[in-house]
N, C-alpha and C positions, 0 to 999 in steps of 0.2 A: 700207414695205411692198409698194406697188406697186413700187419700184425692184428690189427684191429678187426676184419671181417667179420670173424663170428659175433662179436657183440653188434654189429650191426645188421645181422642173420641175412650174411652176404656171404654167399660160397667161395672160397680159395680160386686164385686165378689157377693155383697149379695146387694139385692134391696135397705134395708134400709138403704146403705151406703151414699144414695142421699145428705144427709144433711152433711154428712164431707166436700163436696166439697163446698156448702154454708158459712162453717163455717172456711174454709180457705181462701177463699177470705175476708172473714172478719177479721181476721189474720192479712192478708196481708194488710187491708187498716190502721189498727192500727199500723203497724209496719211504714209504710211510713210516717203517721204523725208524730211517733216517731224522725224516722229518720232526718223528717225535722225540728224537734224542735217546730213544733206548738200542743203539746198535753195541751197546759195551753189556747189554745183557743178551748178547745173543745165544749164549750157547741153553739158556732158559727159554729163548723164543723156540730154538729148534727142537728141543726136546717138548714144548705144548703142542708144535706143529706136528711133530710126528706121533703122539697120543691121539691126536685127533685124527689122524689120517683113515685107520683102521677103522673108527667108529663111523665118520661121517661115509665113508663108503659102504659098511654094512647096511648102515641106515638110509641110504642113497639121498641125503640131504643134500638136494640140487644145488641150490643157491652158496651153500660152502664149500663143494664140490667143484662147481666153476670158479668161486676166488682163492680157494684154498691149494686149488690144483692138485686134488688129491690123488689123481689117479698116477701123477708123476712125481708126486713132493717127496718120494722117498730119493729119488734121484737128486733134485735139489739140496734136499739137507745133508745127502752124503757130499755133495759136492762142497757144498757148504763148510763140513766138518772136513774133509781135505784140505781146503784152503788154510782152515786155522789150525791143521796140524803143520801144514806148511811155514806158518808165518810163525807161529808160536811155540811148534812142537808136538811130539806125541805124548796122549796121555790115554790111561784106561775109560777114563769116561767119553772122548772122543772115537776111541776104535771100539766100545761099545756101540757107539750110535750108528758108526756105521757098519757093524756085524748087522746092528737088527734093520736098518735099512736095506741091505745086500739080501735078507732071509725074506720079509713082505714083500722084495721086489721079485724073487723068484716066485712070490705065489702068486701073485696077480701077474703072471707069466702067462697060468695056466688057461683061465679063460679067454687071455688076449691071443694065444695061439691056437686056441679051439673054434674063435671066431674068425682068426687070419685064413685057418684051413680050409673052414665053409665057406668062407666069403670069395675066396680066391680060389678054392676046387681044386688044392695042393694036398703035400701030405710034410708038413714041415715038423722035424722031430724036435720035440718038448726037451730034452736032454739037450742036445746040441747047443737050442736058443738058451737055456739056463747055461750053460758052458762057456757062451760066449757072454752073457751078461757080468758073467763071474769073474771072467778074464780081465771086465774092463774095470771091475773094482779092484782087482790085484794090480792091475796095471798103473792104476792112479797113486795106489798106495805107495808103490816103486816111485814114481816121479816125485810125490811131494817129502819122501824121506831123501829124496836125490841119490836114490841106489843105481840110477840107469848107467854110470860111466859113460865111458866113450859112444855109447848107441844115444846117448841123451844129449852130444854135441852135436851131433848131424844136424843138417840143416832144417829142423823140422818147423821153425816159424816162418821158412818160406812155403814148404809144403802147406803146411797149414792154412797160408794164406789161400790157397787154391781151395779150400776144402766150401767156404761159401757159395763163391760164383757154381761152382758145381754144383751143390745143393739148390741154388735158384734155378738151374736149367736142365738138369737132368730126367725129370719123369716124364712130363710132355714131350720134350724136345725127343728124349730117347724114345719113347713107346710113336711116334712118328718116324722116325729112321730105322728102327726095327722093324716095324709093320710093313715098312717099304721094301727093305732089302730080304728079310727073312720071308718065306724059304728061297729066295733066288739064290743068295750065297750062301755056304757053309755057317753055320750057326756060332762056331769059334770066332770066325772070321769078321762076324755081325758084332758080338759081343764085344769083343777085343777092339775092335778098330770103334765101336763107342766110346768104350772108356777112353782110349787115346784122344779121340776128338775132342771128349770132354773136358781132360785134363790140357788139352791145347788152348779152346774158347775159355777155359778160364784163366790160363796162365796171360792170358792177352787182354780180358777184362781185366786181372790182378792188377797188374801190371802199368797199363795204360786207362785205365778208369777209376777203378778204385784206391789206387796209390795217390795219383795226383789231387781226387776229388776230398780222400780222407783226411790231407794238410788244411785246405780250406772248411770243410766240415768241423775237424777238431776246434779251430779258433773260434770258428762262431757260436760254438756250441758252450765252447768254455767262457765265453762272453756272454751269451745267454744265461746259464746259467748262475756267474756270479751276478749279472744283474737280479736274476729269479732271488738270488742267497739274499743280496743285499736290501731286498723289496720284502721278502718275509721278515728278515731279525728286527725292519724298522718297523713295521707292523704290529710284531710281538713288543716290543720295547715302547710303542704308543699305547697296546692295550695294557701293558703293566703301567702304566704312567697313568691311564684312564682310572683304572680298577683301585689305584692306592688313594685317589683324588676321592 
């Protein structure tokens, strides 16, 4: 329900949840590709999606922008390309796709940063922002090529597990605490104390709520997906039989 709020014209419980809406759209796109049995053509689909993205954005076709997630599609397309490199190996085609996604992502940053600066009355440096986005693209390439060495052997899975509860909690809860404590306390004490507190709460949630419940959820969803898949294939088989008659 938190992911479908925008579809129901309902504002998010927390402002930071805006990204969940775009994630669920991406999952829907991939689900449709899987249901259509076209996942083996994923390279062509990604190229077509990348081709449509600037066109849809330029002409502001709202329905397509909404369903094809064209404001952020380059990140999804690049992510899919990184996965294909990790699974099948590097190729010139995949590298070109990632470079095009990176270049267009930097172009999209210009109006985004300008809006951010006006809306939040701040002065975010566009070049620092572009450098950060570029660093993500470079880091992902090192990861999928397995070039991270001993750095990649650290307990990133455990630390990564803390990121989602931290994501869910940090914005409004952080605003409330910071507004109460600052300027009574030193801003560095408030900031780093807030970071530590959020990591601690995230650890408790991850360790004592997420892990136990995820086992039950995985089992239940696996059974449900198997049931849905069997019904889907059975209905296709009946339809094929009806058409053949």
